[in-house]
N, C-alpha and C positions, 0 to 999 in steps of 0.2 A: 095457537098453541108451537111449539117448536118442534122441530122434528126431532124423534129419538136419535138417527144417527148423528145428528150436531149435538144432541146433548151427549153422547158418548163422547163424541170428538173433544168437546168441549172439555169432559171432565177427564179424558185420557189426557190434554194437552195441559189440564191443571195439574195432575196427578204426576208427570213427565216433569211439570215447571217445580214442584215441590221436591222432587226426586233429584232433579238436576242440581236443585239449590240447596238441599241436604248434602248430597255430594260435595259441592263446591265447599259449603260451611266446614263440612269434615277434612276437605283436603287442606284450608287454610287453617283449621286449627292444628292439623300434624304438622304442617309446614311452622307454624308459629311454635309449636313445642318443641319441634328440632333446631330450629333458631335459637331458642332459650339453652335448649343443651349444649347448641356449640359454643353460646356467649359463658355459659357456667366454663365449659371445658378449657375455653379461651381463659376467662379468668383464673381457674387452678392452675393453669402453665405458666401464667404470669407471675401468678405468688411463686410457685414452685422455681419458676428463674430467680425470681426476686431474692427467694430465699437462698440458693445455690450461690448467687454474687455475694451475698452478705456473709454466706461463712467462708466462702473462697478468699474474701478482703480480709477477713479477721485471723483465718487460720495463715493466711501470708504474713499479715502481720505480727501475729503471735510467732512464727518462724525466725520472723528478723529480730524479733524482741529476745527470743532465747539464745539465737546465735550472739547476739550484742551483750547481753549478759553473761554470756559463757566467757566473751573477749573479757568484758570487766571484773569477771572473776578469776581469770587467770592474770591480771593484773595485779589484784588482789593479793593473790596468793605467790606470785612472784615477791611483792616487798615481802609480804608477812615470813615468807621463807627464809629470806635474806637475814630478817632481824631474829629469827629461830636459830640459823645459822651462827649468828654471832654469840649464842646463849642469853639472848635479850629475854626477861619474861615476855609472857603474851601481854600483860598488861602494857608493856611497854613497846609493842609492836605497833609502830605509826602507819598509817597508809593515807597515801595522797589524798586531800579531799575531794579533787575531781574523780578520781577513781573511784572513791566510797559512794560518793553523789550518784555517779553513772550506774553502778552495781545495785543501788536502792530503787533509781530509777526505772530500771529494767525489769527489778524483782514486782514492782509495782505494775508497770505494763502488761507483764505475764499474768499477773492476778488478774485485771480486769479483763484482759483477753480472754482467758481461758472462761470466765464467768460468764461471756456473752454466747459461749459455744456449748450445744447438746453435748452429753455423754460424761458418764461419771469416770471412766476409765481415763479419758485424758485430762478433767481436772483431778483427778486422783494424783497422776503423773506430774502436773504442774506444781500439785501442793507438796510432793515429795521433793521435787526439783528444788523448791524454796527453800523447806525444812533443812535439805543437804547443804544448800549454800550457807544458812544460819549456822549450821552445825562447822563448815570449815572456818568462817569468819569469826564466830564468838564461842564457840567451845573448844577449839584447838588449843594445849597448852603447850606443846613442844612441835619438834620438827617431826617425829614419827606420825604423831596425831594429824597433824597438817598436810603430812602425806597421803596418809589413810583416808582423811575427809576429803581430799581433792581427789582420789581415784573413784570413791562413792559419788560424788558429784559428776565426774568424767563420766560413767556408768549410766547414770538417772538424765543424764542431759543426751545420751545415745536413745536411752527411751523415750524421751519427750520428743526429739527429732522425729526419731522413726514412726511414732503414734500420730505425729503432726501432717508429716510426709504420707502417711498411710491414708488420712482423712482428707487430703489435698487431692489426693489422686482418685479417689471414690467420689469427691465432689466434682472434679472436672470431668471425670469417667462417666457421670451420670447422663453425659450429652449425647454419648454413644448408643 
């Protein structure tokens, strides 16, 4: 027969081993859970960084497209104004093909780039910019209407550039 003290000692060792093993398992589980949380946070931050970079690139390209579009609009406006000043009918206002194509291409770029970005305010402003461009080039019938349409387009240009600039600053500022 085993001595009672040996049995108690063995039982204590067994209980100690079981408790130690349980504590080790619990610590391991907590460590793994913490590592998983850190990995999830890392993935989330990577996705946020990727989104900010995507948004920043699109906003920069949109800003450039708006700027180029306004230059093309100004060229077309100058040509149309010259024709209007001579008293020609608006149907006789011929615009250089390259300038007209540049204007069309930049408006298309604006449409595509603004559709990629979230926010109805920005999209609405870009829609209005394209509409005011259309009014200037297609609806103006005389010099007075042409000048008024161009003034409206310039105001909308300022609104668009301010919105894009604000979004860009917010996008870049999110790193702070």
